[in-house]
All heavy atoms as TSV, in Angstrom:
chain	resi	resn	atom	element	x	y	z
A	1	MET	N	N	19.676	12.746	57.139
A	1	MET	CA	C	20.328	12.604	58.439
A	1	MET	C	C	21.790	12.923	58.304
A	1	MET	O	O	22.472	12.443	57.402
A	1	MET	CB	C	20.137	11.155	58.955
A	1	MET	CG	C	20.840	10.876	60.269
A	1	MET	SD	S	20.590	9.199	60.882
A	1	MET	CE	C	19.038	9.430	61.680
A	2	THR	N	N	22.316	13.707	59.227
A	2	THR	CA	C	23.720	14.054	59.212
A	2	THR	C	C	24.502	13.042	60.074
A	2	THR	O	O	23.864	12.277	60.834
A	2	THR	CB	C	23.959	15.472	59.772
A	2	THR	OG1	O	23.608	15.492	61.152
A	2	THR	CG2	C	23.150	16.522	59.000
A	3	PHE	N	N	25.798	13.112	60.023
A	3	PHE	CA	C	26.607	12.211	60.866
A	3	PHE	C	C	26.461	12.567	62.337
A	3	PHE	O	O	26.506	11.719	63.192
A	3	PHE	CB	C	28.066	12.188	60.444
A	3	PHE	CG	C	28.368	11.089	59.474
A	3	PHE	CD1	C	28.522	11.394	58.131
A	3	PHE	CD2	C	28.456	9.813	59.898
A	3	PHE	CE1	C	28.791	10.373	57.256
A	3	PHE	CE2	C	28.719	8.784	58.989
A	3	PHE	CZ	C	28.886	9.084	57.662
A	4	ASP	N	N	26.278	13.855	62.601
A	4	ASP	CA	C	26.026	14.264	64.009
A	4	ASP	C	C	24.762	13.628	64.510
A	4	ASP	O	O	24.701	13.101	65.622
A	4	ASP	CB	C	25.951	15.769	64.134
A	4	ASP	CG	C	27.296	16.441	63.916
A	4	ASP	OD1	O	28.349	15.772	64.118
A	4	ASP	OD2	O	27.313	17.633	63.539
A	5	GLN	N	N	23.695	13.673	63.721
A	5	GLN	CA	C	22.439	13.059	64.083
A	5	GLN	C	C	22.594	11.560	64.201
A	5	GLN	O	O	22.023	10.934	65.131
A	5	GLN	CB	C	21.356	13.384	63.068
A	5	GLN	CG	C	20.946	14.837	63.049
A	5	GLN	CD	C	20.094	15.190	61.850
A	5	GLN	OE1	O	20.209	14.625	60.779
A	5	GLN	NE2	N	19.214	16.145	62.035
A	6	LEU	N	N	23.341	10.943	63.304
A	6	LEU	CA	C	23.610	9.505	63.369
A	6	LEU	C	C	24.329	9.129	64.663
A	6	LEU	O	O	23.994	8.185	65.328
A	6	LEU	CB	C	24.412	9.063	62.151
A	6	LEU	CG	C	24.773	7.582	62.110
A	6	LEU	CD1	C	23.537	6.713	62.045
A	6	LEU	CD2	C	25.634	7.315	60.877
A	7	GLY	N	N	25.298	9.961	65.027
A	7	GLY	CA	C	26.054	9.700	66.254
A	7	GLY	C	C	25.154	9.782	67.495
A	7	GLY	O	O	25.237	8.918	68.361
A	8	ILE	N	N	24.303	10.790	67.516
A	8	ILE	CA	C	23.361	10.929	68.654
A	8	ILE	C	C	22.396	9.761	68.684
A	8	ILE	O	O	22.157	9.166	69.743
A	8	ILE	CB	C	22.604	12.284	68.549
A	8	ILE	CG1	C	23.594	13.430	68.795
A	8	ILE	CG2	C	21.452	12.331	69.512
A	8	ILE	CD1	C	23.049	14.802	68.431
A	9	THR	N	N	21.869	9.390	67.541
A	9	THR	CA	C	20.936	8.285	67.452
A	9	THR	C	C	21.584	6.975	67.886
A	9	THR	O	O	21.001	6.200	68.651
A	9	THR	CB	C	20.387	8.139	66.010
A	9	THR	OG1	O	19.743	9.385	65.673
A	9	THR	CG2	C	19.394	7.014	65.904
A	10	LEU	N	N	22.816	6.694	67.412
A	10	LEU	CA	C	23.509	5.489	67.799
A	10	LEU	C	C	23.790	5.489	69.300
A	10	LEU	O	O	23.682	4.434	69.959
A	10	LEU	CB	C	24.807	5.332	67.011
A	10	LEU	CG	C	24.635	4.929	65.558
A	10	LEU	CD1	C	25.994	4.941	64.841
A	10	LEU	CD2	C	23.988	3.549	65.457
A	11	GLY	N	N	24.167	6.624	69.836
A	11	GLY	CA	C	24.434	6.729	71.255
A	11	GLY	C	C	23.192	6.371	72.080
A	11	GLY	O	O	23.255	5.631	73.054
A	12	ARG	N	N	22.059	6.936	71.675
A	12	ARG	CA	C	20.787	6.622	72.355
A	12	ARG	C	C	20.433	5.152	72.217
A	12	ARG	O	O	19.967	4.513	73.188
A	12	ARG	CB	C	19.664	7.479	71.796
A	12	ARG	CG	C	19.805	8.919	72.209
A	12	ARG	CD	C	18.670	9.760	71.626
A	12	ARG	NE	N	18.827	11.143	71.978
A	12	ARG	CZ	C	18.253	12.149	71.352
A	12	ARG	NH1	N	17.432	11.884	70.340
A	12	ARG	NH2	N	18.409	13.381	71.729
A	13	LEU	N	N	20.611	4.606	71.029
A	13	LEU	CA	C	20.321	3.208	70.783
A	13	LEU	C	C	21.168	2.316	71.692
A	13	LEU	O	O	20.672	1.381	72.319
A	13	LEU	CB	C	20.532	2.841	69.309
A	13	LEU	CG	C	20.414	1.376	68.963
A	13	LEU	CD1	C	18.998	0.878	69.196
A	13	LEU	CD2	C	20.840	1.140	67.524
A	14	LEU	N	N	22.431	2.621	71.780
A	14	LEU	CA	C	23.330	1.811	72.603
A	14	LEU	C	C	22.936	1.938	74.102
A	14	LEU	O	O	23.005	0.925	74.821
A	14	LEU	CB	C	24.776	2.246	72.428
A	14	LEU	CG	C	25.387	1.921	71.059
A	14	LEU	CD1	C	26.807	2.520	70.940
A	14	LEU	CD2	C	25.403	0.427	70.818
A	15	GLN	N	N	22.525	3.090	74.538
A	15	GLN	CA	C	22.065	3.252	75.907
A	15	GLN	C	C	20.834	2.406	76.210
A	15	GLN	O	O	20.757	1.716	77.241
A	15	GLN	CB	C	21.758	4.705	76.231
A	15	GLN	CG	C	22.970	5.586	76.317
A	15	GLN	CD	C	22.629	7.055	76.490
A	15	GLN	OE1	O	21.466	7.457	76.393
A	15	GLN	NE2	N	23.637	7.854	76.731
A	16	VAL	N	N	19.883	2.404	75.306
A	16	VAL	CA	C	18.656	1.633	75.463
A	16	VAL	C	C	18.980	0.138	75.462
A	16	VAL	O	O	18.507	-0.631	76.312
A	16	VAL	CB	C	17.629	1.958	74.383
A	16	VAL	CG1	C	16.462	0.989	74.392
A	16	VAL	CG2	C	17.109	3.387	74.546
A	17	LEU	N	N	19.822	-0.267	74.525
A	17	LEU	CA	C	20.201	-1.689	74.478
A	17	LEU	C	C	20.916	-2.117	75.740
A	17	LEU	O	O	20.657	-3.182	76.294
A	17	LEU	CB	C	21.069	-1.958	73.237
A	17	LEU	CG	C	20.361	-1.853	71.895
A	17	LEU	CD1	C	21.362	-1.947	70.749
A	17	LEU	CD2	C	19.294	-2.924	71.765
A	18	ALA	N	N	21.857	-1.294	76.206
A	18	ALA	CA	C	22.618	-1.645	77.407
A	18	ALA	C	C	21.721	-1.733	78.646
A	18	ALA	O	O	21.868	-2.650	79.428
A	18	ALA	CB	C	23.725	-0.602	77.634
A	19	ARG	N	N	20.783	-0.811	78.765
A	19	ARG	CA	C	19.832	-0.842	79.884
A	19	ARG	C	C	18.983	-2.115	79.887
A	19	ARG	O	O	18.554	-2.564	80.942
A	19	ARG	CB	C	18.888	0.359	79.833
A	19	ARG	CG	C	19.293	1.473	80.746
A	19	ARG	CD	C	18.244	2.507	80.713
A	19	ARG	NE	N	18.201	2.943	79.323
A	19	ARG	CZ	C	17.712	4.067	78.841
A	19	ARG	NH1	N	17.138	4.908	79.640
A	19	ARG	NH2	N	17.760	4.380	77.586
A	20	ASN	N	N	18.775	-2.673	78.721
A	20	ASN	CA	C	17.916	-3.881	78.603
A	20	ASN	C	C	18.738	-5.152	78.446
A	20	ASN	O	O	18.198	-6.171	78.052
A	20	ASN	CB	C	16.953	-3.692	77.450
A	20	ASN	CG	C	15.916	-2.640	77.775
A	20	ASN	OD1	O	15.054	-2.864	78.641
A	20	ASN	ND2	N	15.984	-1.487	77.140
A	21	GLY	N	N	20.035	-5.083	78.693
A	21	GLY	CA	C	20.900	-6.270	78.730
A	21	GLY	C	C	21.399	-6.728	77.369
A	21	GLY	O	O	21.837	-7.873	77.238
A	22	PHE	N	N	21.341	-5.879	76.359
A	22	PHE	CA	C	21.831	-6.266	75.064
A	22	PHE	C	C	23.233	-5.717	74.840
A	22	PHE	O	O	23.594	-4.659	75.359
A	22	PHE	CB	C	20.921	-5.729	73.952
A	22	PHE	CG	C	19.630	-6.505	73.825
A	22	PHE	CD1	C	18.556	-6.185	74.635
A	22	PHE	CD2	C	19.488	-7.509	72.906
A	22	PHE	CE1	C	17.361	-6.859	74.545
A	22	PHE	CE2	C	18.324	-8.215	72.807
A	22	PHE	CZ	C	17.243	-7.891	73.609
A	23	ARG	N	N	23.984	-6.423	74.010
A	23	ARG	CA	C	25.329	-5.992	73.666
A	23	ARG	C	C	25.433	-5.976	72.150
A	23	ARG	O	O	24.997	-6.894	71.472
A	23	ARG	CB	C	26.388	-6.920	74.235
A	23	ARG	CG	C	26.451	-6.870	75.738
A	23	ARG	CD	C	27.478	-7.817	76.244
A	23	ARG	NE	N	26.971	-9.175	75.997
A	23	ARG	CZ	C	27.689	-10.283	76.026
A	23	ARG	NH1	N	28.954	-10.206	76.270
A	23	ARG	NH2	N	27.141	-11.447	75.788
A	24	MET	N	N	26.082	-4.923	71.634
A	24	MET	CA	C	26.356	-4.844	70.225
A	24	MET	C	C	27.668	-5.547	69.948
A	24	MET	O	O	28.597	-5.437	70.779
A	24	MET	CB	C	26.475	-3.385	69.745
A	24	MET	CG	C	25.183	-2.569	69.888
A	24	MET	SD	S	23.984	-2.966	68.626
A	24	MET	CE	C	24.738	-2.210	67.201
A	25	PRO	N	N	27.802	-6.207	68.811
A	25	PRO	CA	C	29.110	-6.813	68.485
A	25	PRO	C	C	30.186	-5.738	68.393
A	25	PRO	O	O	29.973	-4.643	67.880
A	25	PRO	CB	C	28.871	-7.436	67.086
A	25	PRO	CG	C	27.397	-7.508	66.956
A	25	PRO	CD	C	26.818	-6.428	67.804
A	26	LYS	N	N	31.343	-6.031	68.946
A	26	LYS	CA	C	32.441	-5.076	69.003
A	26	LYS	C	C	32.807	-4.564	67.613
A	26	LYS	O	O	33.030	-3.383	67.451
A	26	LYS	CB	C	33.658	-5.751	69.640
A	26	LYS	CG	C	34.831	-4.811	69.806
A	26	LYS	CD	C	36.002	-5.506	70.494
A	26	LYS	CE	C	37.179	-4.577	70.651
A	26	LYS	NZ	N	38.305	-5.227	71.319
A	27	ASP	N	N	32.810	-5.451	66.626
A	27	ASP	CA	C	33.140	-5.024	65.257
A	27	ASP	C	C	32.142	-4.044	64.717
A	27	ASP	O	O	32.531	-3.108	63.999
A	27	ASP	CB	C	33.226	-6.247	64.333
A	27	ASP	CG	C	34.429	-7.123	64.626
A	27	ASP	OD1	O	35.366	-6.631	65.275
A	27	ASP	OD2	O	34.415	-8.299	64.215
A	28	LEU	N	N	30.878	-4.197	65.041
A	28	LEU	CA	C	29.858	-3.274	64.550
A	28	LEU	C	C	30.009	-1.909	65.220
A	28	LEU	O	O	29.913	-0.880	64.550
A	28	LEU	CB	C	28.461	-3.861	64.827
A	28	LEU	CG	C	27.296	-3.098	64.206
A	28	LEU	CD1	C	27.413	-2.981	62.701
A	28	LEU	CD2	C	25.975	-3.793	64.559
A	29	VAL	N	N	30.304	-1.883	66.521
A	29	VAL	CA	C	30.523	-0.631	67.200
A	29	VAL	C	C	31.758	0.073	66.632
A	29	VAL	O	O	31.707	1.285	66.373
A	29	VAL	CB	C	30.682	-0.871	68.712
A	29	VAL	CG1	C	31.121	0.414	69.435
A	29	VAL	CG2	C	29.431	-1.422	69.303
A	30	LEU	N	N	32.815	-0.646	66.395
A	30	LEU	CA	C	34.036	-0.059	65.826
A	30	LEU	C	C	33.798	0.459	64.408
A	30	LEU	O	O	34.323	1.503	64.004
A	30	LEU	CB	C	35.175	-1.071	65.830
A	30	LEU	CG	C	35.722	-1.391	67.182
A	30	LEU	CD1	C	36.785	-2.543	67.093
A	30	LEU	CD2	C	36.313	-0.194	67.875
A	31	PHE	N	N	32.972	-0.255	63.655
A	31	PHE	CA	C	32.621	0.195	62.304
A	31	PHE	C	C	31.975	1.570	62.317
A	31	PHE	O	O	32.370	2.458	61.600
A	31	PHE	CB	C	31.666	-0.841	61.620
A	31	PHE	CG	C	31.124	-0.349	60.310
A	31	PHE	CD1	C	31.903	-0.367	59.179
A	31	PHE	CD2	C	29.825	0.121	60.250
A	31	PHE	CE1	C	31.389	0.082	57.979
A	31	PHE	CE2	C	29.311	0.579	59.042
A	31	PHE	CZ	C	30.117	0.569	57.896
A	32	PHE	N	N	30.952	1.730	63.191
A	32	PHE	CA	C	30.280	3.021	63.290
A	32	PHE	C	C	31.183	4.095	63.844
A	32	PHE	O	O	31.150	5.246	63.393
A	32	PHE	CB	C	29.008	2.901	64.117
A	32	PHE	CG	C	27.867	2.298	63.331
A	32	PHE	CD1	C	27.377	1.070	63.653
A	32	PHE	CD2	C	27.320	2.972	62.244
A	32	PHE	CE1	C	26.338	0.509	62.919
A	32	PHE	CE2	C	26.302	2.450	61.519
A	32	PHE	CZ	C	25.809	1.198	61.839
A	33	LYS	N	N	32.056	3.754	64.767
A	33	LYS	CA	C	32.989	4.708	65.296
A	33	LYS	C	C	33.915	5.244	64.211
A	33	LYS	O	O	34.154	6.437	64.069
A	33	LYS	CB	C	33.809	4.079	66.417
A	33	LYS	CG	C	34.798	5.024	67.097
A	33	LYS	CD	C	35.551	4.325	68.190
A	33	LYS	CE	C	36.605	5.227	68.761
A	33	LYS	NZ	N	37.388	4.557	69.800
A	34	ASN	N	N	34.400	4.310	63.395
A	34	ASN	CA	C	35.268	4.697	62.273
A	34	ASN	C	C	34.531	5.513	61.219
A	34	ASN	O	O	35.092	6.430	60.619
A	34	ASN	CB	C	35.918	3.473	61.631
A	34	ASN	CG	C	37.006	2.905	62.497
A	34	ASN	OD1	O	37.708	3.636	63.198
A	34	ASN	ND2	N	37.177	1.588	62.513
A	35	LEU	N	N	33.293	5.187	61.010
A	35	LEU	CA	C	32.476	5.926	60.048
A	35	LEU	C	C	32.271	7.369	60.511
A	35	LEU	O	O	32.381	8.304	59.727
A	35	LEU	CB	C	31.097	5.220	59.883
A	35	LEU	CG	C	30.263	5.615	58.716
A	35	LEU	CD1	C	31.015	5.457	57.359
A	35	LEU	CD2	C	28.998	4.795	58.690
A	36	LEU	N	N	32.021	7.549	61.800
A	36	LEU	CA	C	31.888	8.912	62.348
A	36	LEU	C	C	33.224	9.649	62.260
A	36	LEU	O	O	33.247	10.852	61.935
A	36	LEU	CB	C	31.379	8.845	63.767
A	36	LEU	CG	C	29.952	8.362	63.932
A	36	LEU	CD1	C	29.641	8.111	65.418
A	36	LEU	CD2	C	28.952	9.307	63.324
A	37	TYR	N	N	34.311	8.973	62.538
A	37	TYR	CA	C	35.646	9.592	62.406
A	37	TYR	C	C	35.890	10.016	60.968
A	37	TYR	O	O	36.341	11.132	60.696
A	37	TYR	CB	C	36.727	8.633	62.870
A	37	TYR	CG	C	38.103	9.166	62.563
A	37	TYR	CD1	C	38.692	10.153	63.359
A	37	TYR	CD2	C	38.817	8.675	61.455
A	37	TYR	CE1	C	39.948	10.635	63.075
A	37	TYR	CE2	C	40.075	9.175	61.182
A	37	TYR	CZ	C	40.635	10.165	61.976
A	37	TYR	OH	O	41.871	10.638	61.669
A	38	LEU	N	N	35.575	9.128	60.042
A	38	LEU	CA	C	35.766	9.430	58.615
A	38	LEU	C	C	34.964	10.665	58.186
A	38	LEU	O	O	35.439	11.509	57.441
A	38	LEU	CB	C	35.368	8.209	57.747
A	38	LEU	CG	C	35.445	8.415	56.245
A	38	LEU	CD1	C	36.881	8.710	55.792
A	38	LEU	CD2	C	34.912	7.170	55.544
A	39	SER	N	N	33.759	10.805	58.700
A	39	SER	CA	C	32.917	11.927	58.407
A	39	SER	C	C	33.577	13.220	58.863
A	39	SER	O	O	33.601	14.222	58.145
A	39	SER	CB	C	31.551	11.778	59.045
A	39	SER	OG	O	30.790	12.932	58.882
A	40	GLY	N	N	34.063	13.190	60.084
A	40	GLY	CA	C	34.748	14.398	60.623
A	40	GLY	C	C	35.989	14.741	59.805
A	40	GLY	O	O	36.224	15.915	59.494
A	41	PHE	N	N	36.746	13.766	59.427
A	41	PHE	CA	C	37.931	13.969	58.637
A	41	PHE	C	C	37.575	14.553	57.268
A	41	PHE	O	O	38.158	15.527	56.788
A	41	PHE	CB	C	38.738	12.710	58.480
A	41	PHE	CG	C	39.927	12.822	57.569
A	41	PHE	CD1	C	41.072	13.483	57.992
A	41	PHE	CD2	C	39.892	12.313	56.291
A	41	PHE	CE1	C	42.152	13.622	57.177
A	41	PHE	CE2	C	40.969	12.465	55.429
A	41	PHE	CZ	C	42.113	13.117	55.878
A	42	ALA	N	N	36.569	13.935	56.635
A	42	ALA	CA	C	36.150	14.398	55.315
A	42	ALA	C	C	35.629	15.842	55.368
A	42	ALA	O	O	35.900	16.643	54.478
A	42	ALA	CB	C	35.077	13.489	54.740
A	43	ALA	N	N	34.935	16.178	56.455
A	43	ALA	CA	C	34.413	17.535	56.603
A	43	ALA	C	C	35.560	18.577	56.724
A	43	ALA	O	O	35.426	19.705	56.241
A	43	ALA	CB	C	33.516	17.632	57.803
A	44	SER	N	N	36.672	18.182	57.344
A	44	SER	CA	C	37.792	19.093	57.490
A	44	SER	C	C	38.612	19.229	56.188
A	44	SER	O	O	39.149	20.271	55.900
A	44	SER	CB	C	38.685	18.685	58.640
A	44	SER	OG	O	39.342	17.469	58.356
A	45	VAL	N	N	38.625	18.174	55.424
A	45	VAL	CA	C	39.405	18.179	54.177
A	45	VAL	C	C	38.582	18.666	52.994
A	45	VAL	O	O	39.047	19.440	52.155
A	45	VAL	CB	C	39.966	16.747	53.888
A	45	VAL	CG1	C	40.680	16.710	52.535
A	45	VAL	CG2	C	40.899	16.321	54.984
A	46	ALA	N	N	37.335	18.229	52.927
A	46	ALA	CA	C	36.455	18.579	51.813
A	46	ALA	C	C	35.054	18.855	52.366
A	46	ALA	O	O	34.225	17.937	52.386
A	46	ALA	CB	C	36.434	17.459	50.770
A	47	PRO	N	N	34.843	20.051	52.835
A	47	PRO	CA	C	33.545	20.378	53.467
A	47	PRO	C	C	32.303	20.059	52.605
A	47	PRO	O	O	31.228	19.787	53.154
A	47	PRO	CB	C	33.627	21.863	53.765
A	47	PRO	CG	C	35.084	22.199	53.751
A	47	PRO	CD	C	35.716	21.190	52.803
A	48	GLN	N	N	32.443	20.123	51.327
A	48	GLN	CA	C	31.307	19.849	50.443
A	48	GLN	C	C	30.997	18.350	50.323
A	48	GLN	O	O	29.938	17.961	49.859
A	48	GLN	CB	C	31.548	20.449	49.057
A	48	GLN	CG	C	32.540	19.736	48.216
A	48	GLN	CD	C	34.002	19.983	48.534
A	48	GLN	OE1	O	34.318	20.694	49.491
A	48	GLN	NE2	N	34.907	19.394	47.801
A	49	ALA	N	N	31.897	17.493	50.760
A	49	ALA	CA	C	31.698	16.059	50.673
A	49	ALA	C	C	30.652	15.599	51.691
A	49	ALA	O	O	30.601	16.108	52.812
A	49	ALA	CB	C	33.014	15.309	50.926
A	50	ASP	N	N	29.813	14.679	51.307
A	50	ASP	CA	C	28.787	14.104	52.193
A	50	ASP	C	C	28.985	12.590	52.251
A	50	ASP	O	O	28.458	11.848	51.451
A	50	ASP	CB	C	27.408	14.454	51.676
A	50	ASP	CG	C	26.307	14.013	52.654
A	50	ASP	OD1	O	26.615	13.408	53.693
A	50	ASP	OD2	O	25.121	14.280	52.329
A	51	VAL	N	N	29.801	12.171	53.226
A	51	VAL	CA	C	30.126	10.749	53.359
A	51	VAL	C	C	28.866	9.922	53.613
A	51	VAL	O	O	28.724	8.836	53.073
A	51	VAL	CB	C	31.155	10.548	54.494
A	51	VAL	CG1	C	31.439	9.091	54.704
A	51	VAL	CG2	C	32.422	11.265	54.166
A	52	LEU	N	N	27.953	10.460	54.398
A	52	LEU	CA	C	26.749	9.719	54.718
A	52	LEU	C	C	25.944	9.427	53.465
A	52	LEU	O	O	25.438	8.306	53.299
A	52	LEU	CB	C	25.860	10.472	55.714
A	52	LEU	CG	C	24.570	9.782	56.141
A	52	LEU	CD1	C	24.894	8.428	56.761
A	52	LEU	CD2	C	23.796	10.628	57.087
A	53	GLU	N	N	25.878	10.364	52.566
A	53	GLU	CA	C	25.152	10.169	51.295
A	53	GLU	C	C	25.777	9.016	50.522
A	53	GLU	O	O	25.093	8.222	49.895
A	53	GLU	CB	C	25.168	11.445	50.467
A	53	GLU	CG	C	24.412	11.334	49.167
A	53	GLU	CD	C	24.451	12.634	48.387
A	53	GLU	OE1	O	24.533	13.700	48.966
A	53	GLU	OE2	O	24.374	12.511	47.131
A	54	VAL	N	N	27.078	8.921	50.557
A	54	VAL	CA	C	27.763	7.862	49.820
A	54	VAL	C	C	27.498	6.485	50.419
A	54	VAL	O	O	27.270	5.529	49.725
A	54	VAL	CB	C	29.297	8.140	49.785
A	54	VAL	CG1	C	30.068	6.983	49.180
A	54	VAL	CG2	C	29.568	9.428	49.042
A	55	VAL	N	N	27.511	6.399	51.751
A	55	VAL	CA	C	27.404	5.086	52.390
A	55	VAL	C	C	26.008	4.724	52.855
A	55	VAL	O	O	25.768	3.550	53.187
A	55	VAL	CB	C	28.385	4.963	53.596
A	55	VAL	CG1	C	29.805	5.120	53.190
A	55	VAL	CG2	C	28.014	5.943	54.685
A	56	GLN	N	N	25.064	5.681	52.821
A	56	GLN	CA	C	23.734	5.366	53.351
A	56	GLN	C	C	23.048	4.217	52.630
A	56	GLN	O	O	22.521	3.269	53.294
A	56	GLN	CB	C	22.858	6.618	53.261
A	56	GLN	CG	C	21.488	6.437	53.887
A	56	GLN	CD	C	20.679	7.715	53.929
A	56	GLN	OE1	O	21.117	8.741	53.410
A	56	GLN	NE2	N	19.528	7.648	54.502
A	57	GLY	N	N	23.054	4.229	51.337
A	57	GLY	CA	C	22.422	3.145	50.582
A	57	GLY	C	C	23.114	1.804	50.834
A	57	GLY	O	O	22.436	0.744	50.963
A	58	ILE	N	N	24.431	1.813	50.958
A	58	ILE	CA	C	25.173	0.608	51.226
A	58	ILE	C	C	24.814	0.041	52.562
A	58	ILE	O	O	24.567	-1.177	52.720
A	58	ILE	CB	C	26.698	0.853	51.110
A	58	ILE	CG1	C	27.074	1.284	49.702
A	58	ILE	CG2	C	27.494	-0.355	51.557
A	58	ILE	CD1	C	28.456	1.894	49.568
A	59	LEU	N	N	24.750	0.918	53.567
A	59	LEU	CA	C	24.380	0.468	54.921
A	59	LEU	C	C	22.983	-0.092	54.987
A	59	LEU	O	O	22.719	-1.105	55.619
A	59	LEU	CB	C	24.530	1.622	55.915
A	59	LEU	CG	C	25.936	2.106	56.212
A	59	LEU	CD1	C	25.892	3.315	57.124
A	59	LEU	CD2	C	26.767	0.991	56.820
A	60	GLU	N	N	22.054	0.556	54.294
A	60	GLU	CA	C	20.677	0.069	54.286
A	60	GLU	C	C	20.621	-1.337	53.702
A	60	GLU	O	O	19.944	-2.208	54.194
A	60	GLU	CB	C	19.793	1.027	53.495
A	60	GLU	CG	C	19.519	2.329	54.207
A	60	GLU	CD	C	18.831	3.361	53.360
A	60	GLU	OE1	O	18.630	3.127	52.176
A	60	GLU	OE2	O	18.517	4.435	53.910
A	61	ASP	N	N	21.348	-1.548	52.612
A	61	ASP	CA	C	21.364	-2.862	51.977
A	61	ASP	C	C	22.007	-3.913	52.881
A	61	ASP	O	O	21.504	-5.034	53.014
A	61	ASP	CB	C	22.154	-2.809	50.646
A	61	ASP	CG	C	21.415	-2.042	49.566
A	61	ASP	OD1	O	20.210	-1.803	49.738
A	61	ASP	OD2	O	22.052	-1.662	48.571
A	62	LEU	N	N	23.093	-3.543	53.551
A	62	LEU	CA	C	23.791	-4.482	54.421
A	62	LEU	C	C	22.931	-4.903	55.612
A	62	LEU	O	O	22.857	-6.085	55.965
A	62	LEU	CB	C	25.105	-3.912	54.919
A	62	LEU	CG	C	26.243	-3.815	53.912
A	62	LEU	CD1	C	27.421	-3.078	54.527
A	62	LEU	CD2	C	26.644	-5.151	53.395
A	63	PHE	N	N	22.235	-3.945	56.200
A	63	PHE	CA	C	21.425	-4.268	57.364
A	63	PHE	C	C	20.144	-5.014	56.991
A	63	PHE	O	O	19.621	-5.754	57.791
A	63	PHE	CB	C	21.092	-3.019	58.181
A	63	PHE	CG	C	22.221	-2.586	59.069
A	63	PHE	CD1	C	23.079	-1.534	58.692
A	63	PHE	CD2	C	22.488	-3.258	60.243
A	63	PHE	CE1	C	24.122	-1.189	59.520
A	63	PHE	CE2	C	23.536	-2.895	61.057
A	63	PHE	CZ	C	24.340	-1.851	60.684
A	64	ALA	N	N	19.684	-4.798	55.789
A	64	ALA	CA	C	18.437	-5.425	55.350
A	64	ALA	C	C	18.660	-6.864	54.887
A	64	ALA	O	O	17.753	-7.672	54.923
A	64	ALA	CB	C	17.793	-4.622	54.226
A	65	ASP	N	N	19.884	-7.192	54.486
A	65	ASP	CA	C	20.174	-8.510	53.929
A	65	ASP	C	C	20.676	-9.453	55.008
A	65	ASP	O	O	21.798	-9.279	55.491
A	65	ASP	CB	C	21.200	-8.367	52.788
A	65	ASP	CG	C	21.381	-9.659	52.005
A	65	ASP	OD1	O	20.919	-10.736	52.485
A	65	ASP	OD2	O	21.930	-9.574	50.922
A	66	PRO	N	N	19.886	-10.474	55.384
A	66	PRO	CA	C	20.326	-11.398	56.406
A	66	PRO	C	C	21.583	-12.165	56.045
A	66	PRO	O	O	22.279	-12.698	56.878
A	66	PRO	CB	C	19.120	-12.321	56.634
A	66	PRO	CG	C	18.203	-12.055	55.537
A	66	PRO	CD	C	18.570	-10.783	54.868
A	67	ALA	N	N	21.878	-12.259	54.727
A	67	ALA	CA	C	23.071	-12.999	54.300
A	67	ALA	C	C	24.346	-12.350	54.824
A	67	ALA	O	O	25.355	-13.042	55.024
A	67	ALA	CB	C	23.094	-13.070	52.767
A	68	PHE	N	N	24.288	-11.027	55.075
A	68	PHE	CA	C	25.504	-10.383	55.578
A	68	PHE	C	C	25.682	-10.606	57.090
A	68	PHE	O	O	26.756	-10.469	57.636
A	68	PHE	CB	C	25.454	-8.883	55.265
A	68	PHE	CG	C	25.743	-8.576	53.840
A	68	PHE	CD1	C	24.726	-8.266	52.974
A	68	PHE	CD2	C	27.034	-8.609	53.362
A	68	PHE	CE1	C	24.973	-8.002	51.629
A	68	PHE	CE2	C	27.329	-8.362	52.017
A	68	PHE	CZ	C	26.273	-8.034	51.163
A	69	GLY	N	N	24.602	-10.895	57.788
A	69	GLY	CA	C	24.639	-11.246	59.205
A	69	GLY	C	C	25.123	-10.131	60.112
A	69	GLY	O	O	25.693	-10.431	61.171
A	70	LEU	N	N	24.944	-8.876	59.751
A	70	LEU	CA	C	25.443	-7.801	60.597
A	70	LEU	C	C	24.728	-7.703	61.931
A	70	LEU	O	O	25.279	-7.226	62.889
A	70	LEU	CB	C	25.290	-6.417	59.864
A	70	LEU	CG	C	26.272	-6.223	58.718
A	70	LEU	CD1	C	26.017	-4.891	58.069
A	70	LEU	CD2	C	27.708	-6.280	59.197
A	71	LEU	N	N	23.530	-8.195	62.012
A	71	LEU	CA	C	22.797	-8.124	63.289
A	71	LEU	C	C	22.781	-9.406	64.050
A	71	LEU	O	O	22.190	-9.511	65.120
A	71	LEU	CB	C	21.350	-7.652	63.005
A	71	LEU	CG	C	21.226	-6.263	62.372
A	71	LEU	CD1	C	19.791	-5.904	62.122
A	71	LEU	CD2	C	21.888	-5.198	63.234
A	72	GLU	N	N	23.470	-10.444	63.533
A	72	GLU	CA	C	23.472	-11.742	64.210
A	72	GLU	C	C	24.091	-11.693	65.591
A	72	GLU	O	O	23.696	-12.392	66.478
A	72	GLU	CB	C	24.190	-12.776	63.363
A	72	GLU	CG	C	23.391	-13.227	62.164
A	72	GLU	CD	C	24.173	-14.230	61.328
A	72	GLU	OE1	O	25.266	-14.626	61.756
A	72	GLU	OE2	O	23.671	-14.606	60.269
A	73	GLY	N	N	25.104	-10.810	65.769
A	73	GLY	CA	C	25.809	-10.748	67.034
A	73	GLY	C	C	25.071	-9.956	68.098
A	73	GLY	O	O	25.481	-9.907	69.224
A	74	LEU	N	N	23.953	-9.362	67.744
A	74	LEU	CA	C	23.158	-8.622	68.689
A	74	LEU	C	C	22.394	-9.607	69.540
A	74	LEU	O	O	21.527	-10.309	69.093
A	74	LEU	CB	C	22.192	-7.715	67.955
A	74	LEU	CG	C	21.336	-6.774	68.787
A	74	LEU	CD1	C	22.197	-5.760	69.493
A	74	LEU	CD2	C	20.311	-6.066	67.904
A	75	ASP	N	N	22.775	-9.655	70.817
A	75	ASP	CA	C	22.114	-10.634	71.698
A	75	ASP	C	C	21.900	-10.084	73.089
A	75	ASP	O	O	22.515	-9.103	73.480
A	75	ASP	CB	C	22.944	-11.934	71.753
A	75	ASP	CG	C	24.349	-11.689	72.307
A	75	ASP	OD1	O	24.765	-10.534	72.482
A	75	ASP	OD2	O	25.033	-12.709	72.555
A	76	ALA	N	N	21.050	-10.732	73.807
A	76	ALA	CA	C	20.810	-10.326	75.202
A	76	ALA	C	C	21.943	-10.888	76.066
A	76	ALA	O	O	22.341	-12.036	75.876
A	76	ALA	CB	C	19.469	-10.854	75.682
A	77	ALA	N	N	22.424	-10.086	76.967
A	77	ALA	CA	C	23.469	-10.554	77.866
A	77	ALA	C	C	22.877	-11.592	78.812
A	77	ALA	O	O	21.794	-11.457	79.290
A	77	ALA	CB	C	24.054	-9.387	78.648
A	78	SER	N	N	23.641	-12.602	79.075
A	78	SER	CA	C	23.144	-13.695	79.957
A	78	SER	C	C	23.370	-13.324	81.380
A	78	SER	O	O	24.270	-12.704	81.759
A	78	SER	CB	C	23.855	-14.967	79.605
A	78	SER	OG	O	23.649	-15.289	78.262
């Protein structure tokens, strides 16, 4: 998956969540926004660099581990 694909996927996910009354934690949204920005910057400075490859395993571990609580703030809007 490329960062462009990740951006599209996240956008769709946020639309579905918003339509169903869910809100993503602001910090999590900002994290992904910064990650997409970093990818664009890295592509302009070092086109051969693959930022997603570097962070993909880390992100999978963070989201899979409840101790990190990254998904705790995901809640239905009241």
